[in-house]
C-alpha positions in Angstrom: 20.5 3.0 23.4 20.9 6.6 23.8 19.9 9.1 21.2 23.0 12.1 20.8 20.8 15.3 19.9 22.9 17.8 17.6 22.5 21.5 18.2 21.8 23.0 14.3 19.7 25.6 15.5 16.3 25.6 13.4 16.8 22.2 11.7 16.8 18.2 12.9 19.9 16.3 13.2 20.2 13.7 16.0 22.6 9.7 16.5 21.0 7.0 18.2 23.5 5.5 19.4 24.1 1.5 20.0 26.6 -1.0 21.6 27.6 -1.8 18.1 26.7 0.8 15.1 25.3 3.8 15.0 22.6 5.9 13.3 21.9 9.6 11.6 18.3 10.7 11.8 18.4 14.0 9.9 21.0 16.4 9.3 19.8 19.4 8.2 19.4 23.5 9.4 17.6 26.1 8.3 19.2 28.4 10.2 17.0 31.6 9.0 20.0 33.8 7.4 21.8 34.1 10.8 25.0 33.6 9.0 26.3 30.3 9.4 26.2 27.7 5.8 23.2 25.8 5.8 24.3 22.7 5.0 28.4 23.0 6.1 26.9 23.9 9.8 25.0 20.8 10.4 27.8 18.8 8.9 30.0 20.3 11.0 28.3 18.3 14.2 28.3 15.4 12.0 32.3 15.8 11.2 34.5 13.8 14.0 31.4 10.4 13.7 32.4 10.9 9.8 35.9 11.6 10.2 36.4 8.2 12.6 34.0 6.2 9.8 31.4 6.4 12.7 27.9 6.6 10.7 27.1 3.3 8.6 23.0 4.3 8.3 21.2 7.4 7.9 17.4 7.6 8.6 15.8 10.8 6.8 12.5 11.5 8.5 11.4 13.7 5.6 12.2 15.4 1.9 12.7 19.2 3.7 16.3 20.7 3.7 16.4 21.3 7.3 16.3 18.0 8.0 18.9 16.9 5.0 20.5 19.8 4.3 23.8 18.1 6.2 23.8 14.4 3.9 24.9 16.7 0.7 28.1 17.7 2.5 29.0 14.0 3.2 32.4 13.5 1.1 32.1 12.0 -1.7 34.3 8.8 -1.5 32.2 7.9 2.5 30.3 4.9 2.2 27.4 4.7 4.4 26.0 1.0 4.2 21.9 1.6 4.3 19.9 4.8 4.1 16.5 4.7 5.1 14.2 6.9 3.5 10.4 7.6 3.7 8.2 6.1 1.2 6.9 8.2 -1.4 4.9 6.2 -3.2 0.8 6.9 -2.9 -1.5 4.6 -4.8 1.1 3.6 -7.3 2.0 6.9 -8.0 5.6 9.1 -7.4 4.3 12.0 -5.5 7.4 13.9 -5.3 8.9 12.8 -8.6 5.7 14.3 -10.7 5.9 17.6 -8.1 9.3 18.2 -8.6 9.2 17.9 -11.9 6.2 19.9 -12.3 7.9 22.7 -10.0 10.9 22.6 -11.7 9.2 23.3 -14.7 6.5 26.1 -13.7 8.4 27.5 -10.8 10.7 30.6 -10.8 13.9 29.8 -10.0 14.0 32.3 -6.7 11.3 30.5 -6.3 10.9 28.2 -2.0 9.9 25.1 -4.3 12.3 24.7 -6.7 14.9 25.5 -4.4 14.0 22.9 -2.4 12.9 20.6 -5.1 16.3 21.4 -6.9 18.2 20.0 -3.2 16.0 16.4 -3.4 17.3 16.2 -6.5 20.8 17.1 -5.1 20.1 14.5 -2.2 19.0 11.4 -3.9 22.7 12.3 -6.3 24.7 12.5 -3.2 22.9 9.3 -1.6 23.1 7.2 -4.8 27.2 8.4 -4.1 27.8 7.2 -1.0 25.5 5.0 -0.1 25.3 1.1 -0.9 21.9 0.4 0.0 19.0 2.4 -0.7 15.7 1.4 1.3 12.2 3.0 1.4 10.9 3.1 4.7 6.3 3.2 5.3 4.6 3.4 8.6 4.8 -0.1 10.4 8.1 -1.3 8.7 11.0 -2.2 10.8 14.4 -1.2 10.6 17.5 -3.2 11.7 19.8 -1.5 14.5 21.9 -3.0 17.0 20.9 -6.3 16.5 17.1 -5.3 16.9 15.2 -3.5 15.5 13.3 -0.4 15.3 9.6 0.2 14.4 9.2 3.5 12.3 5.9 5.1 13.5 5.5 8.1 10.6 2.3 9.6 11.4 -1.0 8.2 8.6 -0.9 10.0 5.5 -4.8 11.1 4.6 -4.1 10.1 0.8 -6.9 12.5 -1.0 -5.9 15.6 0.8 -2.5 14.3 0.6 -2.4 14.8 -3.1 -4.9 17.4 -3.7 -2.4 19.7 -1.1 1.0 18.7 -2.8 0.0 17.9 -6.6 -1.9 21.0 -6.8 0.1 23.9 -8.5 
């Protein structure tokens, strides 16, 4: 088993390669205005694996576009067997849903928050189209990979601080 880390400059994109399958971990780049399309550039780093239908699973570590932008460029006809997303519910409250709704309703269309919220919605729409299964994973969960399992070790979240920092506008 090995990790193929892709050079997407300012984002993250890696492929965990096992004997029988590959897991794409993030696929994004912000490229900081360096002249490359922030969506096409990370996708070009995985296009070969997509064309050969080698990637069947995706894990997105978190919802910043420098971690998922390239996913938006995967062709609509492509099918992923499984997509793993970070568990986004704290104390029974959908953090991303409420935050996105608030940002889209009050933020300027030129603001960072509005653009990120719009991209997250685009990501969910894309994954709904290309993923056969979507699973939200949280700290301690195990996901199957290459006849074994991978343990998820997201950072611990201080729920109170997270809600104050992320739900206030």
